[in-house]
C-alpha positions in Angstrom: 0.0 0.0 0.0 1.4 3.4 -1.0 2.3 6.0 1.6 -0.7 8.5 2.0 1.8 11.4 2.4 3.5 10.4 -0.9 0.1 10.3 -2.7 -0.8 13.7 -1.3 2.5 15.1 -2.4 2.0 13.8 -5.9 -1.5 15.3 -6.1 -0.2 18.6 -4.9 2.5 18.6 -7.6 -0.2 18.1 -10.2 -2.2 21.0 -8.8 0.7 23.4 -8.6 2.7 23.5 -11.9 1.5 20.1 -13.1 0.2 19.9 -16.6 -3.6 19.9 -16.4 -4.2 19.4 -20.1 -2.5 19.1 -23.5 -2.0 22.1 -25.7 -4.7 22.9 -28.3 -7.4 20.7 -26.7 -10.7 22.0 -25.4 -9.3 22.0 -21.9 -6.4 24.1 -23.0 -8.7 26.7 -24.5 -10.7 26.6 -21.3 -7.6 27.4 -19.3 -6.8 30.3 -21.6 -10.4 31.6 -21.3 -10.3 31.4 -17.5 -6.9 33.0 -17.4 -8.1 35.8 -19.7 -11.2 36.4 -17.7 -9.4 36.6 -14.4 -6.5 38.7 -15.6 -8.7 41.2 -17.5 -11.5 41.4 -15.0 -9.2 42.0 -12.0 -6.9 44.5 -13.6 -9.7 46.6 -15.1 -11.4 46.6 -11.7 -8.2 47.8 -10.0 -7.9 50.9 -12.3 -11.6 51.9 -12.2 -10.7 55.3 -10.6 -8.4 56.2 -13.5 -11.0 55.1 -15.9 -13.5 57.4 -14.3 -11.1 60.3 -14.8 -10.5 59.3 -18.4 -14.2 59.0 -19.3 -15.2 62.3 -17.6 -12.3 64.1 -19.4 -13.5 62.7 -22.7 -17.2 63.5 -22.2 -16.8 66.9 -20.4 -13.5 68.3 -21.8 -14.3 71.9 -20.9 -15.1 71.3 -17.3 -12.3 68.7 -16.8 -9.4 70.2 -18.7 -6.7 68.2 -16.9 -6.2 65.2 -14.7 -5.7 67.2 -11.6 -8.8 69.4 -12.2 -10.9 66.4 -12.9 -9.8 64.6 -9.8 -10.3 67.6 -7.4 -13.7 68.5 -9.0 -15.1 65.0 -8.8 -13.8 64.6 -5.2 -15.4 67.9 -4.2 -18.7 67.5 -6.0 -19.4 63.7 -5.7 -17.1 62.4 -3.0 -14.6 59.5 -3.0 -17.2 57.0 -4.1 -17.4 58.7 -7.5 -14.1 57.2 -8.4 -15.5 53.7 -8.1 -18.6 54.3 -10.2 -19.0 51.7 -12.9 -16.8 49.1 -11.2 -19.2 46.2 -11.9 -19.3 47.0 -15.6 -15.5 47.0 -15.6 -15.1 43.7 -13.7 -17.8 41.7 -15.4 -17.7 43.3 -18.9 -13.9 43.1 -19.3 -13.9 39.7 -17.6 -16.1 38.4 -20.4 -14.1 40.3 -23.0 -10.9 38.9 -21.6 -12.2 35.3 -21.7 -13.1 35.7 -25.4 -10.1 37.7 -26.4 -7.4 35.4 -25.0 -9.2 32.1 -25.3 -10.4 32.6 -28.8 -7.1 34.2 -29.9 -5.4 30.9 -29.0 -8.1 28.9 -30.8 -8.0 31.0 -34.0 -4.2 31.1 -34.0 -4.1 27.3 -34.2 -6.8 27.2 -36.8 -5.2 29.8 -39.1 -1.7 28.3 -38.5 -3.1 25.1 -40.0 -4.8 26.8 -42.9 -2.2 29.5 -43.7 0.8 27.1 -43.4 3.2 29.0 -45.6 2.1 32.6 -44.7 3.9 35.2 -42.7 3.3 34.8 -39.0 2.2 38.4 -38.7 -0.8 37.7 -41.0 -1.8 34.8 -38.7 -1.5 37.1 -35.6 -3.6 39.8 -37.3 -6.3 37.4 -38.4 -6.5 35.6 -35.1 -6.7 38.7 -32.9 -9.3 40.4 -35.2 -11.5 37.3 -35.3 -11.4 36.9 -31.5 -11.9 40.6 -30.9 -15.1 40.8 -32.9 -16.8 38.2 -30.6 -15.2 39.7 -27.5 -16.6 43.1 -28.3 -20.1 41.9 -29.0 -20.0 40.4 -25.5 -18.5 43.6 -23.9 -20.6 46.3 -25.6 -23.7 46.2 -23.3 -21.5 46.4 -20.2 -19.4 49.3 -21.7 -22.6 51.2 -22.6 -23.8 51.1 -19.0 -20.3 51.7 -17.5 -19.6 54.9 -19.5 -23.0 56.4 -18.6 -22.7 55.5 -14.9 -19.3 57.1 -14.7 -20.2 60.3 -16.6 -23.8 60.8 -15.5 -24.0 60.4 -11.7 -27.8 60.3 -11.7 -28.3 57.8 -14.5 -27.9 54.6 -12.5 -25.9 53.1 -9.7 -24.6 50.1 -11.6 -25.5 47.1 -13.8 -28.5 46.0 -11.8 -30.5 49.2 -12.5 -28.5 50.3 -15.6 -29.5 47.3 -17.7 -33.3 47.7 -17.3 -33.1 51.5 -17.6 -31.4 51.4 -21.0 -33.6 48.6 -22.2 -36.8 50.4 -21.2 -35.8 53.7 -22.9 -33.9 52.5 -26.0 -34.3 48.7 -26.4 -31.5 46.5 -27.5 -30.2 49.3 -29.7 -29.2 51.2 -26.6 -26.7 48.5 -25.6 -25.0 48.4 -29.0 -25.1 52.1 -29.8 -21.3 52.2 -29.6 -20.5 48.8 -31.1 -19.0 50.1 -34.4 -16.6 52.6 -32.8 -15.9 50.0 -30.0 -14.9 47.6 -32.8 -13.0 50.5 -34.4 -11.1 51.0 -31.1 -10.5 47.4 -30.0 -9.8 45.5 -33.2 -6.8 47.8 -34.2 -5.8 47.7 -30.5 -6.0 43.9 -30.3 -4.2 43.4 -33.6 -1.4 45.7 -32.6 -1.3 44.4 -29.0 -1.1 40.7 -29.9 1.3 41.1 -32.9 3.6 43.4 -30.9 3.6 41.0 -28.0 4.4 38.0 -30.2 7.2 39.7 -32.0 8.6 41.2 -28.8 8.7 37.8 -27.1 10.5 36.3 -30.1 13.0 39.2 -30.1 13.7 39.0 -26.4 14.4 35.3 -26.5 16.4 35.3 -29.7 18.4 38.5 -29.5 18.6 39.5 -25.8 18.4 36.4 -23.7 19.7 34.1 -26.4 18.3 31.0 -24.7 15.4 28.7 -25.5 12.3 29.5 -23.5 12.4 25.9 -22.0 15.9 26.6 -20.6 14.8 29.8 -18.8 13.5 30.0 -15.3 9.9 30.9 -14.6 11.0 34.3 -13.4 12.9 34.9 -16.6 9.9 33.8 -18.7 7.5 36.0 -16.8 9.9 38.9 -17.1 9.8 38.5 -20.8 6.0 38.4 -20.6 6.0 41.7 -18.7 8.3 43.5 -21.1 6.4 42.4 -24.1 3.1 43.2 -22.4 4.1 46.8 -21.7 5.4 47.3 -25.2 2.1 45.9 -26.6 -0.1 47.9 -24.4 1.6 51.2 -25.0 1.7 50.9 -28.8 -1.9 49.7 -28.8 -3.2 52.6 -26.7 -1.8 55.2 -29.2 -3.4 53.4 -32.2 -6.8 53.1 -30.6 -7.2 56.5 -28.9 -9.4 58.2 -31.6 -12.0 55.4 -31.4 -11.9 55.5 -27.6 -12.9 59.2 -27.6 -15.8 58.4 -30.1 -17.1 55.6 -27.9 -17.3 57.8 -24.9 -19.0 60.6 -26.9 -21.7 58.3 -28.5 -22.5 56.4 -25.3 -23.1 59.7 -23.4 -25.2 61.1 -26.3 -22.8 64.0 -26.9 -23.2 63.0 -30.6 -25.9 61.1 -32.5 -23.6 59.6 -35.2 -20.0 58.7 -35.9 -19.6 61.6 -38.3 -21.1 64.1 -35.8 -18.8 62.7 -33.0 -15.7 63.2 -35.1 -16.8 66.7 -36.0 -17.6 67.8 -32.4 -14.4 66.3 -31.0 -12.1 67.6 -33.7 -9.6 65.6 -35.8 -6.5 66.5 -33.7 -8.3 66.0 -30.4 -9.3 62.5 -31.5 -5.6 61.6 -31.2 -4.5 63.8 -28.2 -7.5 64.0 -25.9 -7.0 61.8 -22.8 -4.0 60.1 -24.5 -1.6 60.6 -21.5 -4.0 59.0 -19.0 -4.8 56.2 -21.5 -1.1 55.3 -21.7 -0.9 55.5 -17.9 -3.9 53.1 -17.9 -3.3 50.7 -20.7 0.4 50.1 -20.5 0.5 48.8 -16.9 -2.9 47.1 -17.2 -1.9 45.1 -20.3 1.4 44.2 -18.6 -0.5 42.9 -15.5 -3.0 41.1 -17.7 -0.2 39.2 -19.5 1.6 38.5 -16.2 -1.6 37.1 -14.6 -2.5 35.2 -17.7 0.9 33.6 -18.1 1.1 32.9 -14.4 -2.1 30.9 -14.7 -0.7 29.0 -17.7 2.5 28.2 -15.8 0.5 27.0 -12.8 -1.5 24.8 -15.2 1.8 23.3 -16.5 1.5 25.1 -19.9 4.2 27.2 -21.6 4.1 31.0 -21.5 2.6 32.9 -24.3 4.3 34.1 -27.5 5.6 32.6 -30.7 9.3 31.9 -30.5 11.1 30.7 -33.7 13.0 27.7 -32.6 16.3 28.1 -34.4 18.3 30.4 -36.7 17.7 28.3 -39.8 13.9 28.5 -39.3 14.3 32.3 -38.8 16.3 32.6 -42.1 13.7 30.5 -43.9 10.9 32.8 -42.8 12.9 35.9 -43.9 13.7 34.4 -47.3 10.1 33.4 -47.8 8.9 36.9 -47.1 11.2 38.3 -49.8 
């Protein structure tokens, strides 16, 4: 009869760092979805106060002309609780989006890798992230519509529980998807840039900087690569998606009735500059933490960290010669 302590030790090793499933199986995509949900939901919840500042600066640019003015005015007029308005929409909405974004990205990347065998890897990253993001944003949009109004209109609703029925009663289903097109316009380019930047940065760090195979690196080294690549991905993505982010805030708060009117009222230059510093403050660290939590969950599940790494120099040269 086996020693009970030995059995318990083996079971614990399976739970912590043991491989819970094989790659590219339904269980694997489930782990990726859970990891994406937890990483996105918790990080977005944590930065709710900064998001409140960003949304109010976008919707009321004259009243809130700077971060400091916005902070002091909200604190004086609405109290400390104002900075946590919309927290439920952040947590649940971006949790659902994260599950779809990360889980479906892994799924589509495998599908497109099998179909587009001889194609450039960037094309696969673009197609996979865009496909996943469309589904993720359809799921996110109702939560985003309520969150933005709760944050910018203090008397609209307290949160999801009264926000959902209020929008449905006054506007029907259309009210939840008023900002879907600009939301897709914001998040699809962001996701494409974010995932492709992450993938290429991971490959660069392992090949050119560390010069070791991922399997030969410690967990700390692997997660450090994840953080560096995540920060680069988030910062670049936030710059690309800033115009659409301003439009989403304007439409959801009825500052404009159409995409064309929103662009006209905001101004072309302001689309790119309004709230950009605070978005970079928000998005860079948030995306870094998301990738860190996501890859930590994958490691605890016995799976490799994220990112495509070309295995050897010969394969790298083949890819370059093919692109020519």
